[in-house]
PADREN-587157 format. One record per atom (N, C-alpha, C): residue number from 1; atom name; x, y, z. Coordinates in Angstrom, 2 decimals. Layout:
N
ATOM   k  a    east   north      up
ATOM NUM CA       X       Y       Z
...
//
This chain:
138
ATOM   k  a    east   north      up
ATOM   1  N  119.95  108.18   77.91
ATOM   1 CA  118.80  107.52   78.53
ATOM   1  C  119.33  107.09   79.81
ATOM   2  N  118.53  107.60   81.06
ATOM   2 CA  118.73  107.24   82.53
ATOM   2  C  118.32  105.82   82.73
ATOM   3  N  118.95  105.10   83.43
ATOM   3 CA  118.53  103.76   83.76
ATOM   3  C  118.03  103.77   85.18
ATOM   4  N  117.11  103.06   85.50
ATOM   4 CA  116.19  102.97   86.85
ATOM   4  C  116.94  101.71   87.42
ATOM   5  N  117.39  101.82   88.54
ATOM   5 CA  117.80  100.61   89.29
ATOM   5  C  116.89  100.13   90.30
ATOM   6  N  116.86   98.79   90.55
ATOM   6 CA  115.91   98.20   91.25
ATOM   6  C  115.84   98.65   92.77
ATOM   7  N  117.10   99.24   93.36
ATOM   7 CA  117.14   99.87   94.71
ATOM   7  C  116.35  100.99   94.95
ATOM   8  N  116.11  101.71   93.75
ATOM   8 CA  115.25  102.76   93.75
ATOM   8  C  113.76  102.65   94.12
ATOM   9  N  113.45  101.56   93.79
ATOM   9 CA  112.01  101.15   94.14
ATOM   9  C  111.43  101.20   95.53
ATOM  10  N  110.20  101.53   95.63
ATOM  10 CA  109.66  101.49   97.06
ATOM  10  C  108.10  101.15   96.96
ATOM  11  N  107.46  100.99   97.91
ATOM  11 CA  106.02  100.51   98.12
ATOM  11  C  105.43  101.65   99.18
ATOM  12  N  104.16  102.00   98.96
ATOM  12 CA  103.18  102.71   99.80
ATOM  12  C  102.12  102.00   99.84
ATOM  13  N  101.28  102.03  101.05
ATOM  13 CA  100.13  101.19  101.22
ATOM  13  C   99.21  101.94  102.21
ATOM  14  N   98.01  101.80  102.23
ATOM  14 CA   97.05  102.07  103.14
ATOM  14  C   95.86  101.25  103.08
ATOM  15  N   95.48  100.58  104.18
ATOM  15 CA   94.40   99.63  104.24
ATOM  15  C   93.01  100.10  104.24
ATOM  16  N   92.86  101.32  103.75
ATOM  16 CA   91.44  101.92  103.48
ATOM  16  C   91.06  102.77  104.64
ATOM  17  N   91.76  102.92  105.58
ATOM  17 CA   91.36  103.78  106.90
ATOM  17  C   92.15  105.24  107.03
ATOM  18  N   93.18  105.42  106.15
ATOM  18 CA   93.75  106.64  106.38
ATOM  18  C   94.32  107.16  105.06
ATOM  19  N   95.63  107.54  105.22
ATOM  19 CA   96.45  108.02  104.12
ATOM  19  C   97.43  107.10  103.76
ATOM  20  N   98.03  106.91  102.51
ATOM  20 CA   98.89  105.99  102.11
ATOM  20  C  100.46  106.49  102.59
ATOM  21  N  100.97  105.19  103.21
ATOM  21 CA  102.37  105.63  103.72
ATOM  21  C  103.39  104.56  103.32
ATOM  22  N  104.68  104.98  103.31
ATOM  22 CA  105.71  104.11  102.89
ATOM  22  C  105.73  102.87  103.77
ATOM  23  N  106.20  101.84  102.96
ATOM  23 CA  106.19  100.55  103.60
ATOM  23  C  107.83  100.39  103.81
ATOM  24  N  108.32  100.55  105.02
ATOM  24 CA  109.67  100.80  105.27
ATOM  24  C  110.16   99.34  105.38
ATOM  25  N  111.37   99.11  104.85
ATOM  25 CA  111.91   97.80  104.85
ATOM  25  C  111.51   96.86  103.71
ATOM  26  N  111.00   97.43  102.66
ATOM  26 CA  110.72   96.83  101.47
ATOM  26  C  112.03   96.26  100.45
ATOM  27  N  112.03   95.11  100.34
ATOM  27 CA  113.19   94.67   99.67
ATOM  27  C  112.97   94.29   98.16
ATOM  28  N  111.89   94.16   97.96
ATOM  28 CA  111.27   93.82   96.37
ATOM  28  C  109.62   93.89   96.31
ATOM  29  N  109.30   94.24   95.00
ATOM  29 CA  107.85   93.86   94.62
ATOM  29  C  107.98   93.64   93.37
ATOM  30  N  106.76   92.84   92.95
ATOM  30 CA  106.42   92.29   91.58
ATOM  30  C  105.01   92.93   91.33
ATOM  31  N  104.75   92.89   90.00
ATOM  31 CA  103.51   93.11   89.54
ATOM  31  C  103.24   92.33   88.17
ATOM  32  N  102.35   91.55   88.01
ATOM  32 CA  102.14   90.66   86.91
ATOM  32  C  100.77   90.92   86.36
ATOM  33  N  100.79   91.69   85.20
ATOM  33 CA   99.33   92.03   84.54
ATOM  33  C   99.18   91.13   83.36
ATOM  34  N   97.88   90.83   83.33
ATOM  34 CA   97.46   89.88   82.13
ATOM  34  C   96.11   90.39   81.57
ATOM  35  N   95.96   90.23   80.12
ATOM  35 CA   94.69   90.61   79.74
ATOM  35  C   94.05   89.49   78.79
ATOM  36  N   92.86   89.11   78.93
ATOM  36 CA   92.25   87.89   78.34
ATOM  36  C   92.00   88.34   76.81
ATOM  37  N   92.09   87.39   75.94
ATOM  37 CA   91.94   87.57   74.44
ATOM  37  C   90.84   86.81   74.01
ATOM  38  N   90.06   87.44   73.32
ATOM  38 CA   88.76   86.84   72.69
ATOM  38  C   89.01   86.78   71.17
ATOM  39  N   88.65   85.66   70.50
ATOM  39 CA   88.74   85.50   69.16
ATOM  39  C   87.52   86.10   68.43
ATOM  40  N   87.91   86.87   67.38
ATOM  40 CA   86.77   87.57   66.48
ATOM  40  C   86.71   87.02   65.01
ATOM  41  N   87.40   85.75   64.90
ATOM  41 CA   87.62   85.14   63.36
ATOM  41  C   86.09   84.98   63.06
ATOM  42  N   85.81   85.21   61.71
ATOM  42 CA   84.47   85.26   61.19
ATOM  42  C   84.68   83.90   60.13
ATOM  43  N   83.73   83.29   59.57
ATOM  43 CA   83.87   82.31   58.55
ATOM  43  C   84.23   82.81   57.51
ATOM  44  N   85.10   82.09   56.75
ATOM  44 CA   85.73   82.65   55.44
ATOM  44  C   86.88   83.27   55.48
ATOM  45  N   87.44   83.72   56.66
ATOM  45 CA   88.75   84.36   57.05
ATOM  45  C   89.80   83.35   56.93
ATOM  46  N   90.95   83.84   56.49
ATOM  46 CA   91.90   82.61   56.50
ATOM  46  C   92.98   83.01   57.41
ATOM  47  N   92.94   83.90   58.14
ATOM  47 CA   93.84   84.29   59.40
ATOM  47  C   92.78   84.58   60.66
ATOM  48  N   93.30   84.20   61.91
ATOM  48 CA   92.63   84.42   63.12
ATOM  48  C   92.67   85.95   63.44
ATOM  49  N   91.68   86.43   63.99
ATOM  49 CA   91.70   87.66   64.54
ATOM  49  C   91.29   87.70   66.12
ATOM  50  N   91.80   88.78   66.68
ATOM  50 CA   91.49   88.89   68.19
ATOM  50  C   91.41   90.32   68.67
ATOM  51  N   90.39   90.38   69.94
ATOM  51 CA   90.49   91.56   70.57
ATOM  51  C   90.78   91.41   72.04
ATOM  52  N   91.42   92.35   72.68
ATOM  52 CA   91.83   92.46   74.15
ATOM  52  C   90.53   92.33   74.80
ATOM  53  N   90.27   91.85   76.10
ATOM  53 CA   89.12   91.76   76.81
ATOM  53  C   89.59   92.13   78.35
ATOM  54  N   88.98   91.48   79.22
ATOM  54 CA   89.36   91.83   80.71
ATOM  54  C   90.78   91.63   81.31
ATOM  55  N   91.08   92.68   81.91
ATOM  55 CA   92.54   92.62   82.58
ATOM  55  C   92.24   92.19   83.97
ATOM  56  N   93.36   91.78   84.39
ATOM  56 CA   93.70   91.34   85.87
ATOM  56  C   95.15   91.58   86.20
ATOM  57  N   95.48   91.70   87.61
ATOM  57 CA   96.88   91.75   87.86
ATOM  57  C   96.95   91.10   89.29
ATOM  58  N   98.16   90.51   89.66
ATOM  58 CA   98.60   90.04   90.92
ATOM  58  C  100.03   90.34   91.20
ATOM  59  N  100.35   90.34   92.28
ATOM  59 CA  101.89   90.81   92.62
ATOM  59  C  102.26   90.20   93.96
ATOM  60  N  103.49   90.67   94.31
ATOM  60 CA  104.02   90.25   95.71
ATOM  60  C  104.79   91.61   96.28
ATOM  61  N  104.88   91.65   97.41
ATOM  61 CA  105.72   92.70   98.42
ATOM  61  C  106.48   91.90   99.33
ATOM  62  N  107.88   91.99   99.44
ATOM  62 CA  108.53   91.46  100.23
ATOM  62  C  109.23   92.46  101.31
ATOM  63  N  108.89   92.35  102.48
ATOM  63 CA  109.46   93.25  103.47
ATOM  63  C  110.19   92.71  104.57
ATOM  64  N  111.21   93.23  105.19
ATOM  64 CA  111.94   92.88  106.30
ATOM  64  C  110.88   93.02  107.39
ATOM  65  N  110.83   92.04  108.29
ATOM  65 CA  110.03   92.28  109.50
ATOM  65  C  110.77   92.97  110.69
ATOM  66  N  110.02   94.08  111.08
ATOM  66 CA  110.71   94.81  112.25
ATOM  66  C  109.95   94.68  113.36
ATOM  67  N  108.84   94.21  113.56
ATOM  67 CA  107.85   94.10  114.82
ATOM  67  C  107.44   95.49  115.28
ATOM  68  N  107.31   96.51  114.33
ATOM  68 CA  106.85   97.58  114.89
ATOM  68  C  105.35   97.73  114.45
ATOM  69  N  104.59   98.24  115.39
ATOM  69 CA  103.14   98.36  115.31
ATOM  69  C  102.77   99.66  114.93
ATOM  70  N  101.69   99.76  114.17
ATOM  70 CA  101.21  101.19  113.90
ATOM  70  C  101.61  101.64  112.62
ATOM  71  N  102.63  100.97  111.76
ATOM  71 CA  103.06  101.54  110.58
ATOM  71  C  102.57  100.99  109.40
ATOM  72  N  102.96  101.19  108.17
ATOM  72 CA  102.38  100.76  107.05
ATOM  72  C  102.65   99.24  106.76
ATOM  73  N  103.94   98.78  107.37
ATOM  73 CA  104.32   97.31  107.29
ATOM  73  C  103.17   96.62  108.19
ATOM  74  N  102.87   97.12  109.27
ATOM  74 CA  101.79   96.29  110.27
ATOM  74  C  100.60   96.21  109.51
ATOM  75  N  100.17   97.43  108.94
ATOM  75 CA   98.90   97.43  108.00
ATOM  75  C   98.77   96.43  106.97
ATOM  76  N   99.94   96.37  106.23
ATOM  76 CA  100.09   95.52  105.04
ATOM  76  C   99.89   94.05  105.52
ATOM  77  N  100.65   93.73  106.66
ATOM  77 CA  100.55   92.32  107.11
ATOM  77  C   99.27   91.92  107.68
ATOM  78  N   98.66   93.04  108.34
ATOM  78 CA   97.59   92.67  108.93
ATOM  78  C   96.20   92.56  108.19
ATOM  79  N   96.23   93.01  106.95
ATOM  79 CA   95.03   93.09  106.02
ATOM  79  C   94.73   91.87  105.56
ATOM  80  N   95.52   90.87  105.78
ATOM  80 CA   94.99   89.45  105.39
ATOM  80  C   94.01   89.06  106.33
ATOM  81  N   93.76   89.55  107.33
ATOM  81 CA   92.84   89.29  108.36
ATOM  81  C   91.49   89.92  108.13
ATOM  82  N   91.36   90.86  107.18
ATOM  82 CA   90.14   91.58  106.79
ATOM  82  C   89.16   90.85  106.24
ATOM  83  N   88.05   90.48  107.01
ATOM  83 CA   86.98   89.66  106.40
ATOM  83  C   86.05   90.48  105.57
ATOM  84  N   85.55   89.86  104.66
ATOM  84 CA   84.54   90.60  103.67
ATOM  84  C   85.30   91.83  103.14
ATOM  85  N   86.45   91.65  102.56
ATOM  85 CA   87.32   92.87  102.20
ATOM  85  C   86.71   93.50  101.19
ATOM  86  N   86.33   94.91  101.30
ATOM  86 CA   85.86   95.62   99.96
ATOM  86  C   86.92   96.12   99.01
ATOM  87  N   88.24   95.59   99.16
ATOM  87 CA   89.20   95.59   98.20
ATOM  87  C   89.53   97.55   98.09
ATOM  88  N   89.47   97.93   99.37
ATOM  88 CA   89.73   99.42   99.35
ATOM  88  C   91.07   99.71   99.75
ATOM  89  N   91.83   98.90   99.72
ATOM  89 CA   93.40   99.10  100.21
ATOM  89  C   94.08   99.78   98.94
ATOM  90  N   94.95  100.81   99.20
ATOM  90 CA   95.65  101.57   98.06
ATOM  90  C   96.98  101.18   98.26
ATOM  91  N   97.54  100.75   97.11
ATOM  91 CA   98.71  100.43   96.72
ATOM  91  C   99.54  101.43   95.93
ATOM  92  N  100.82  101.75   96.14
ATOM  92 CA  101.63  102.50   95.02
ATOM  92  C  102.91  101.81   94.98
ATOM  93  N  103.28  101.29   93.70
ATOM  93 CA  104.43  100.68   93.72
ATOM  93  C  105.48  101.53   92.78
ATOM  94  N  106.51  102.06   93.31
ATOM  94 CA  107.38  103.27   92.81
ATOM  94  C  108.43  102.44   92.10
ATOM  95  N  109.05  102.98   91.06
ATOM  95 CA  110.01  102.58   90.21
ATOM  95  C  111.20  103.58   90.51
ATOM  96  N  111.13  104.57   91.08
ATOM  96 CA  112.06  105.55   91.31
ATOM  96  C  112.05  106.43   92.70
ATOM  97  N  113.08  107.12   93.19
ATOM  97 CA  113.11  107.69   94.36
ATOM  97  C  112.39  108.98   94.35
ATOM  98  N  112.10  109.50   93.22
ATOM  98 CA  111.29  110.73   93.05
ATOM  98  C  109.84  110.57   93.47
ATOM  99  N  109.24  109.43   93.23
ATOM  99 CA  107.88  108.96   93.23
ATOM  99  C  106.84  109.45   92.02
ATOM 100  N  107.83  109.82   90.94
ATOM 100 CA  106.99  110.28   89.84
ATOM 100  C  106.68  108.98   88.95
ATOM 101  N  107.54  107.88   89.05
ATOM 101 CA  107.20  106.78   88.21
ATOM 101  C  106.66  105.67   89.03
ATOM 102  N  105.36  105.27   88.78
ATOM 102 CA  104.84  104.25   89.62
ATOM 102  C  103.58  103.74   89.06
ATOM 103  N  103.06  102.64   89.65
ATOM 103 CA  101.82  102.01   89.47
ATOM 103  C  100.87  102.07   90.73
ATOM 104  N   99.77  102.54   90.58
ATOM 104 CA   98.65  102.87   91.70
ATOM 104  C   97.39  102.04   91.37
ATOM 105  N   97.03  101.61   92.40
ATOM 105 CA   95.57  100.78   92.37
ATOM 105  C   95.23  100.33   93.61
ATOM 106  N   93.92  100.01   93.74
ATOM 106 CA   93.35   99.54   94.73
ATOM 106  C   93.35   97.94   94.72
ATOM 107  N   93.41   97.14   95.78
ATOM 107 CA   93.49   95.71   95.85
ATOM 107  C   93.13   95.00   97.22
ATOM 108  N   93.47   93.69   96.99
ATOM 108 CA   93.36   92.81   98.30
ATOM 108  C   94.57   92.11   98.56
ATOM 109  N   94.88   92.18   99.81
ATOM 109 CA   95.90   91.44  100.35
ATOM 109  C   95.57   89.91  100.37
ATOM 110  N   95.94   88.94   99.51
ATOM 110 CA   95.45   87.72   99.44
ATOM 110  C   96.30   86.54   99.98
ATOM 111  N   97.59   86.83  100.77
ATOM 111 CA   98.18   85.93  101.41
ATOM 111  C   99.50   86.56  101.94
ATOM 112  N   99.96   86.08  103.05
ATOM 112 CA  101.09   86.66  103.76
ATOM 112  C  101.81   85.25  104.36
ATOM 113  N  103.32   85.48  103.98
ATOM 113 CA  103.97   84.26  104.23
ATOM 113  C  105.32   84.74  105.04
ATOM 114  N  105.75   84.05  105.91
ATOM 114 CA  106.90   84.46  106.68
ATOM 114  C  108.07   83.49  106.62
ATOM 115  N  109.34   84.06  106.53
ATOM 115 CA  110.73   83.27  106.59
ATOM 115  C  111.58   83.60  107.59
ATOM 116  N  112.26   82.69  108.40
ATOM 116 CA  113.08   83.07  109.18
ATOM 116  C  114.37   82.13  109.31
ATOM 117  N  115.44   82.52  108.95
ATOM 117 CA  116.64   81.60  108.71
ATOM 117  C  117.77   82.25  109.54
ATOM 118  N  118.37   81.15  110.29
ATOM 118 CA  119.53   81.51  111.11
ATOM 118  C  120.47   82.38  110.48
ATOM 119  N  121.03   83.59  110.75
ATOM 119 CA  122.00   84.45  110.20
ATOM 119  C  121.44   85.31  109.16
ATOM 120  N  120.01   85.42  108.92
ATOM 120 CA  119.47   86.27  107.94
ATOM 120  C  118.34   87.18  108.70
ATOM 121  N  118.02   88.21  108.04
ATOM 121 CA  116.86   88.96  108.52
ATOM 121  C  115.57   88.07  108.30
ATOM 122  N  114.52   88.46  109.19
ATOM 122 CA  113.26   87.69  108.89
ATOM 122  C  112.43   88.52  108.03
ATOM 123  N  111.86   87.92  107.03
ATOM 123 CA  111.01   88.51  105.84
ATOM 123  C  109.80   87.89  105.81
ATOM 124  N  108.85   88.86  105.43
ATOM 124 CA  107.63   88.57  105.13
ATOM 124  C  107.30   88.75  103.77
ATOM 125  N  106.46   87.89  103.05
ATOM 125 CA  106.06   88.10  101.59
ATOM 125  C  104.52   88.33  101.69
ATOM 126  N  103.95   89.29  100.81
ATOM 126 CA  102.73   89.82  100.88
ATOM 126  C  102.31   89.57   99.41
ATOM 127  N  101.27   88.65   99.28
ATOM 127 CA  100.50   88.49   97.91
ATOM 127  C   99.35   89.51   97.92
ATOM 128  N   99.04   89.82   96.62
ATOM 128 CA   98.01   90.73   96.53
ATOM 128  C   97.51   90.47   94.99
ATOM 129  N   96.03   90.92   94.94
ATOM 129 CA   95.25   91.01   93.78
ATOM 129  C   94.70   92.17   93.52
ATOM 130  N   94.99   92.83   92.36
ATOM 130 CA   94.40   94.11   91.90
ATOM 130  C   92.91   94.01   91.64
ATOM 131  N   92.19   95.13   92.23
ATOM 131 CA   90.71   95.21   92.19
ATOM 131  C   90.54   96.70   91.07
ATOM 132  N   90.04   96.45   89.97
ATOM 132 CA   89.82   97.62   89.22
ATOM 132  C   91.20   97.98   88.27
ATOM 133  N   91.04   99.30   87.83
ATOM 133 CA   92.29   99.75   86.85
ATOM 133  C   93.43   99.99   87.50
ATOM 134  N   94.65  100.04   86.88
ATOM 134 CA   95.79  100.38   87.50
ATOM 134  C   96.11  101.77   86.60
ATOM 135  N   96.60  102.74   87.61
ATOM 135 CA   96.96  104.04   87.01
ATOM 135  C   98.56  104.03   86.76
ATOM 136  N   98.98  104.17   85.74
ATOM 136 CA  100.41  104.11   85.17
ATOM 136  C  100.93  105.55   85.24
ATOM 137  N  102.18  105.66   85.90
ATOM 137 CA  102.95  107.06   85.83
ATOM 137  C  104.26  106.43   85.41
ATOM 138  N  104.51  105.94   84.24
ATOM 138 CA  105.82  105.32   84.03
ATOM 138  C  106.14  105.94   82.73
//
């Protein structure tokens, strides 16, 4: 069994205006998925029963800030300023270097945070929410 290492991961992004491009300088990403649970227990039953319901997902992308304009990093950081956002931004979160193992979805950039520390690279953390289904290729 081949192990997938974290350094093999990457991110591609498009703000809805073109094609998906690699986000250079990505240092990490997270994706947290949840599913609501509805109780279906009937009177007279001795054990509770449930069914799955609506799904949702949020996550983060951390990138090294390079001050380059016109690339996917700049698009990702600027997407927070899109008012009345139609959630048409495309995200691809890759697990491997071949690009075959990934999560793909549309979503919204919901927050951007910056950190700058003496002696370290400046980083930006981007928060997002998924809109619609996630396509799994894992």
